[in-house]
Structure formats: structure tokens, C-alpha cells
N, C-alpha and C positions, 0 to 999 in steps of 0.2 A: 582544512575546507570540504572535503568528503561528507555526502550525506545521506545515509541511510533512509530514506523515504518509506520504506516501509519494514517494522520487522514487531517479531513477537516477544520480547525480552523476558516476561515472565513466562514463557516457555523454556526460554534456551537452557540448554543443559549445564549444570555450573559444578558438574563433578572435576575437572579438568581444572577447575580455580577454589579446590578445596567450598564448594558452597558458598563462597565470598562473593557476591555481586559485583564488591568493589572492584576486585581484581579482574573480573571481564572489562567492565569499564575502562580501567588503566589500559588494559590491553586494547582496547579500541581506540582510544586516544592518540596511541601510542603509535596505530596504524593509521591515522591524520584524518580520523574520523569525526567531524565538529559537532555534527545535529542529527538526532534520531527521529522518528517519530513511531512511538509505540501503540500498533495497533490493538483495539480491541475486539473481540469475538463475542462474547456474552457477558451480558449484565453481572451473573454470579460472580465473577471472578473480578470485576470491575475494580471494588474498592482496594482490591490485595496488588492489583499493577499500580495504581496509582501510590500506594504508598511506598512499593518497589523503587521508583522514579521519584518519590519527592524529594531528595536530596541532592540530583544531577537536573538541572535548570536546562542542561542541553539535550534536554530528552522532551518532548510534545508526545502527548497521547490524542485520542479519539476514542468515539464511545459507537456502540453496535452491536449488533448481534446478525453474524454469520449465516449466509443462505442455507449450507447444506445442513444446520444444527435444527430439527424436527422437536427436540426434547430438551431444548432450552427455553427459561421465559421468553414469552413472548413482550417486547418494548411497547409501550404506549406512547404516541406523539410527546405528550407532555414530558413524562419522563426522562426520553431522548432530548429534548430540547433543554431541559431543568439541567443534566448533565453536562450539556455539553456547555453550560455556561461554567465551567470549574477555568479558571486563569490558565491553566497546562492545554485546553482542550481547543485542538484546533480543528477538528474536521467530524463528519459522521459517517460511521462505518467500520468495521466493513461489512459493505451490503450488497445485494444484487441477488444472482440468479444462479444457480448449479443443476442443473438437469442430470449431471454425470452420473451419481448414484442414486437420481431420485425414482421412485416406485411410486404410480398412483397418483393420483391428483396434486397437483403442485401448485393451487391455488392459494397457499399458505405461503408457499416462497413469493409468487406475486405480490401479496398484501402487504407481507412484511416488507419488502422492496418499497412499495408505496409510501410506508408510513415513515420509512426513513429519508424519503425523497421530500414528503411533507416536511419533518423535522430540522431539513438541512435549509428548507428557505425558509421557516421560521424563525431558526437562530441565527440564519446569515453564517452558516461554515459551509466549505466544500465536502461533496462527499466523495468517498473512497471505495472505489465499485470494483468488486468478484463477477466473473461471468464467464461458465464453463458450460458449455454445450447448448448455451441460451442464448444465444450471437440476435436471436432476430428480436426476442422478447425482449431481451435487454438495452436496447436502441428505441423499441417502440415505447415502454414503458418510461423511461428517460425523456423522452419524448413529450407524452402526456401528462406526465406530471410537470414539466416544466423545470426540470434539474439544470436548465441552460442558464437560469439566474443566479445559479450559485456556483455550477462548473465544480470542478473536480480532478478524480484519475482514476482510471483504468490500469489497477493495479495487477503487478505478474502479468505482461501483455502476451498471451501466446494464439491471439487471433490473426484476420486478417487483412491485409493493408485496408480490404473495403471498408471493414469494421471500422478501426482505425480512423478513417475519413471522416463516418459517420459522425466518431466521439469528437473528432478536432472541430466539426459545426458545431457540435453540443458545448464546447468551449472546456471541454474536458483535456487534461495532459496524459501521454501514454509512459507509463513504467516500465521499464526491463528487470530481470531479476536475474540468475544465475542460469535459468532455461536458456538465455544467449548464449551460454557458452558449448552447449550439448553438440555434438557430433549433428544429430540428427535435426538441430533447428535450421537450416537454410532459408526456409521461408519467413520463420521469425526474424533472421539476421536480416533480410531484405527489408522487412518492413520497420527496423531499428534504423538501416539506412535511411530511410525518406522520411521520417518526423522531422517538422520543423526543429529547428534549435531553440527556439522558445517553448516547446509544450514538451519535452525532452527528460525524462525522469528516470534513476535508478534506484535500486534496492535490492535486498538479500531475503526476504521473508522469512528471515529466521526465525526457528531452527529449522528451517525447511530449505530442499532447492538448493543444496550448497553446491557453488559454479565448478566447471574444470577447474583446477584438478583435485578438487575436494569432493565430489559426486559422490554419492552413498554416504556421508561421515553428517552428522549434527554441524547445519550453518550457524555463523556466527556474523552479528554487523561487520567485522574488520574486513571481508570479503567481498563488501560490497568494491574495493578496487577493481578485484578482477573482473567485475561487471562494466564499472568504467574501460577498462583496457581493452572488454571484448566489443562493447560500442564504437569507441573511438577507432577500433581497425574497421568495423563494418564501416566508417563514416569518412575513412580516411582521411581524419584527423589526431592531432596529439591527444594523449590521453589529458592531458589537464585540461585541454578545451570542454571535453565533457563531464570532466568534473565543476567547473566553473560555470557551465550553462546551467547544469542539474541544481547545483547549490542555490544559483539565482532563483533557476525556476523552483525551486519548491520553497523559498520563502515569498513570491511572488504569488503563490497560490494559495501558501497555508496562514501569511501572513505571522507565522512564530518568529520569537525574537532570537535575533543572530548573536549566540553566546558563545 
């Protein structure tokens, strides 16, 4: 019943599985993960990503171009809408703003973000938002582009309670990754404790950000159980409660078939 609401399966290290994706998926199922959302970060690898997950109905996909990659092919609104029409596609993204390593003028990021939001509204699909060191601009553009009409998720949330509130008001869900298990993440755990039951999601962001005690190693979808445990602990509920709530919230937001 666990759902990994954000992972990059086409980038997970398959060396421990003898390069056999089916073995990774069997391990994932054995860990109790019933559904996964494989998230796109560029258009160049999108066809191969679709081919990889084709035989696994428990995997949904998104389409988008990551905000920090300035060397990727720029998507048009029309192309994003067309690709979002694939029967396995449930979202537009990941998209957003990332100023952490940005140099010089980042207006191209803001324009790319606006294109994704407009595509999501036209396609009637929710957004997957990546934001780093761009709190004010992210919320401002979401408001200006009427992103609340489709809603979405703030993935791998690491921001303040005030930003979480602003996102909630815009019809967004808040998703927590393995970062919530890190020793220095007390402020984030406080945010995780305050998110409404019906707006909570969990994720791995595999192969990145493995939770404690796997921190520093390649991440996998099976570790979403550790995220559920950590979030449950700060919310003062049983892990099964977070598993059920995040499962139900995922299918309410993305409308994916619960297989």
C-alpha cells in the first residue's frame, strides 16, 4: 500500500540487480510499495523512460524539464500537452525554480516554469514542483499563472511552514523525502508535523537523498517505508496511518489507477 510519489527509476543504479530492472521492481513490491510515479527531468530521455516502465502498470509517469538544466532542449507548451496525453502520464513536471547554483540572468527558468504551468492547465494535469532558494518567485509565478486551477505537489519539500501554507492555499500537496530523517532537519520535521492529513505525500526521489540509515548510498523506492516511519513519528501517529493517508492523497491528486 506504500506509494513512492516521486522517483527517477531510469536513473536508479541497477548494479546490485545485475542490471535487471525486473529484479529491482520485485524488491520494491516485496517491500510493500504498490505504486510509483516515475518523474521526467528532460525530454531527451523521456522515450527511454516510457519504454523502461511499459510493462509495469503500477508505475505512472510525468513529463517535464528540470529547472536547473539550462543545456536541455526547451519544451514548448504544445509538446508538453501532447506528451501529457500518454495514458500512463498523470502530471506535468518536474518543473519550478532552482537558484541554488544559478549564475547570471535566470529569466529562462521563469519562462520555462510558466510554460509548464500553462501546459498543465491546458492538459488538465497537476504540477510537480521543484523549488530551491527561490521561495518568493515560485509562489508568485504559481499565483500569476493560476496554478491553483490544477494544483499539484511541492516535491521533496525543504522550505518553511510559511511557504507550505502558501502552497496549501494554492491547492498543492506537500511531499517529504528522506531529508526528513536527517539529523539537522528539525525545522522540516516541524513542518511535517503540521501538514493537514489530506495534503500529505511521501517520496524517495530515488536515486537521490537516501534516508537514514542509508544516507550517502544510492536510494531506491523501497526506502519510502523509512520516510513513512519518520513522518509518522513527528505526527504522533502509527506508520500505517501515514501510509494510508499518503496512498489515498496520491490517487486523489493524480487520478492514477490503483493497481
